[in-house]
N, C-alpha and C positions, 0 to 999 in steps of 0.2 A: 789423623788429619786426612782430608781428601785432597788428592792431586787432580786438578781439573785441567786437562789439556784440550785446547780449542783454538779459536782465532778471534781477532777483534771485530770481524765483519759479520758475526753470527748473533742476531738479536735474541735467539732462543738461549744461547749461552749467557747473555746478559741477564735475562729474566731468571734463569736458574741460579745465577750468582746472587741476584737480589733475594730470592727465596732462601738460599743457604744462609745469607746474612741475617735475614728476618728471623730465621729459626736458631740463630746463634750457633751455626755449624761451622767449625773451623775448616777453611778451604784455602788452598793455594792455587791460583790460576796461572797457567803458563800458556801464552798466546804464541803459537808457532810462527805467525807472520810478523812478530816482533821479537824473534829469537835473539837479535843483537842488543836488545835492551835488558836482557838477563845475563847473568853469568852462570855457567854450568860446568861441573866437573864430575866425571864418572871414572872410577878406577876400581881396583880389586876390593876396596873397602866399601863400595856403594857409590851413590851419586848425591849431589847437592845442587839445588837451584837457589839463586838469589834474584829477587825481582827488582824493578826500578825503584821501589820504595824502601829497599833494604831488607825486606822480609825473606826468610830462608825456609827451605824444607829439605830434610834429608830423607833418603830412602828408608831409613829405620823408623821415621816418624809417620809413614804412610799406612793408613788403614784401608783406604778405598782409592781406586784409580778410575776416573771417568774420562772417556775420550769421545768428543763429539765435534765433527768437522775439523779434525786436528791435522790432517795431511795437507800440505801445500799443493794447490792445484797448479800443475805445470802450464805455462803460457798465460797465467792469469796475472793481473796487476798486483804487485807486491810493494810494501812500504820500503823495501830495500832495492828497488829497481835502479836507483841512482848509482849502484855499484857496477853497472855495466852488464850487458847481455850474457857474456860468457860466465862472469862471476855469479850472476843470478842463477843460472842453470846449475852451477856447482853447488850453490847454497841450497837450492830446492832439493837436489838429490840427497845431499848429506843430512840436511835437517830432517827430511822424510825418513832417511835410514835410521836416525836416532829415535824418531817417533815410533817406527816399527819395533825397534829394539826395546823401547820402554813398554810397548804393548805386550811384547813377548815376556818381559820381566814380570809385568803385572799379572799376566795369565798364569805363569808358572807358580807365582806366589798366591794365587787365588784372590787377587785384589781387584781384578777388572770387573766392572759392573755394567750391566744393561746393554751397552752398545759395543759391537765389534769395531775394530779400527777402520775397516774398509767398507764402503757402501756396497760394493759389488763383489764381496768375497764369496758370495753364493751365486754362481752363474745362473743366468736366466734359464739355461737348459735344464738345470736341476730343479729350479723353482717350478717350472712348468711341468716337469715330469712328476713331481710330488703333487702338484695342484690338480692333476687329472684324476686323482683318487677322490677328490671332493667337489670339484667345480668343472664347469664347461670352460675350455681353454681354446682360443682360436689357434689354428695350425700356424706354425712358424718355421722359418728356414734360415740357416746361416750358410752363406755361400760366397765363393769367388771362383774364378776360372771357368765359370759356366754362364751361358746366355740362356735364361729361362724363358719359357713361353709367355706370351702376353697375358698379363693379369694385373689388375689394379689392387695394390696391397698397401699396407702401412710400412714405411721405412722408419727404423728406430736405430739409435746408437746402442751398442752393447755396454759402453761405459761413458761417463761424462766427457764431453769433448768441447774444447774452447778453440775457436778459429784464430787466425793470425791477428784479427782486429778485435779480439776479446769478446766474441759473440758466441752464445751457446747454440748447439744444433738441437732442434726440436723434432718431434714426431711429425711426419707428413705423408700424404698419399703419393704414390708413384706407380708407374708401369714397370714391373720388374724386368721386362724385356729390354728397357732402356738403360738399365744399370750396367756400368762398365764392369766386365769380368776381372779387371785389374785390381779391384778393391774388395775388401771384405764387407759383406752386407748382412744385416739382420732384418728380415722382412716377416710380416705377419698378416694373415687374412684379416679382413675388416670385420670387427664384431658387429652383430646384428642389432644391438641396442642403440639408443640415441642420447644417452646421458652418462657423463662421468660420475663415478662414485669412488669414495676413498674411505678406508677403515683404519683407524688408529688403534693399535693393540699395545697396551701398556701392562705388562706383568699380569696377564689374564683378564684385564678389563678391556672391553670392546666399545669403541665409539664410532658410529657410522654417519657419514655425510654424503650428500649428493650435490652436484654442481647445479646452480640455480637455472642455468640455461641449457637447452638441448645442443647437441654437437653441431648439427647442420654442417656448415662449411669449415668450422674450426676443428682441427685435428689434435690439438694439444692445448689443454686449458692453462698450462704454465705461461703461455704468452700473455695472459691477462693479469699476472701477478703485478701488484703495485698499481692496479687500475680499479675503477668502480665495477668492472665486469667480473672481478674475482669474488664471487659470492657463493657461499656454501650453506646448504640447509640441512636440517636433521633428516636422516634416512632410517626408516624402521623396517628392516628386513625380517623375515620369519625366524623364529627361534631355531629351527633346524639348520638354517643357513649359518647363524651365529655359532652354533655348536661345531659346524664344519670349519669355520674360521679358527676356532680355538684348537681343534684337532690338527689342523694344518700347521699352525704355528708351533705346536708341540712337536710335530714330526720334523719341522725345520729347526727345532731346538733354539727358537728365538724367544726372547723375553720382551722384545719391542719390535715394532715394524709398522710401516704404513703400506697397506695393501690397496692396489688400484684395480677397479672393476669397471666394466661397461654394463649399465642396466637399461631397462626399457624393452628388452627383447623377451624371449621365452623364459630365460633365467639369467642371473648375473654371470658375466663372463670375466674370468680372471686374466689380468694382464701381467702384474708383477708385484713383488713385495720389496720394499726398500728397508733394510735393517737399521738404517740411520736416517730415515726419512724426516724431512722438515714437517712441522705441524703448527707453528706459531699462529698462522692465520686462521686456524680452526678453533682456537681457544676463545673463551668468553672473558668478560671483565674481571671475574673472580679468579682467573688463571687456574681453572679447574684442571686442565690437562697438564700444565707445567707442574702443578702441585703433585699430581699423580706420578709424574716422572721423578720428582725429587723423592717421593715416598718409595718408588721402585729402586732408586739408586741406594737408598739406605737399607733396603731389604736384602739380606745375604742370599736369598734364594735367586736373585738376579745375577749372581756371580757367573761369569761365562769363561770359557776356554777357547783359545784360537785353534 
């Protein structure tokens, strides 16, 4: 049986569950943001989950473990917020601890498939270091305690960050000279291209897309999610470039990832790869991408170690 650890606010998880059921694949879904609707016991004999419908899964029953968007985001709205701020913080830390432990258990037992637990388990520094073997990469700096010379650059977060009013921080232009030395910063030179592109890599299969609109004043296409402006078109790069993507992902030891580039300049410029990147908005009505993901989950060659 498959143990699928995710959350209730992930549409991709819902589609994957639909496809599992359509293929008559036995799966037990555990939503970490509804942890309190399940019963759970883990001791020296193994662990057992019981879901709100009374279905159970024991550790001995598990053949595959899938983890996608399974860690609780700190400071994000949760369904157990009614328990009070201090209690919520306690719950977040401890539920995430158990999720980490389950990922480690799955990895040790060669059961973990396709996705690592954490989106940012491979630092951007290492991503860019390896990417330079294959792609053009805008120069980047991580810094604090310094006031750098005037230069307009891109400001990015190193990890997902939610503000006190539950808003996400996006990429933006800034003058690095104006950045306070009291805070850690990640800045990068502005790429020369004028259009965002993204590549979905699924177990060796490569799907390329480009944003329908040029960048112009917009610095982060994610601000268009959920609007009519979030439109993606097929992108057909050269074969040599696709070979480099495949070699890069093999060097990264990743079976899945969404790679972001800037195109329209002399050559595509690499920005980052997200090993657990979202991709639902890129799929077609036949759910081609989601079906490929399910195929990859069922393929023992996508077994990963942490």
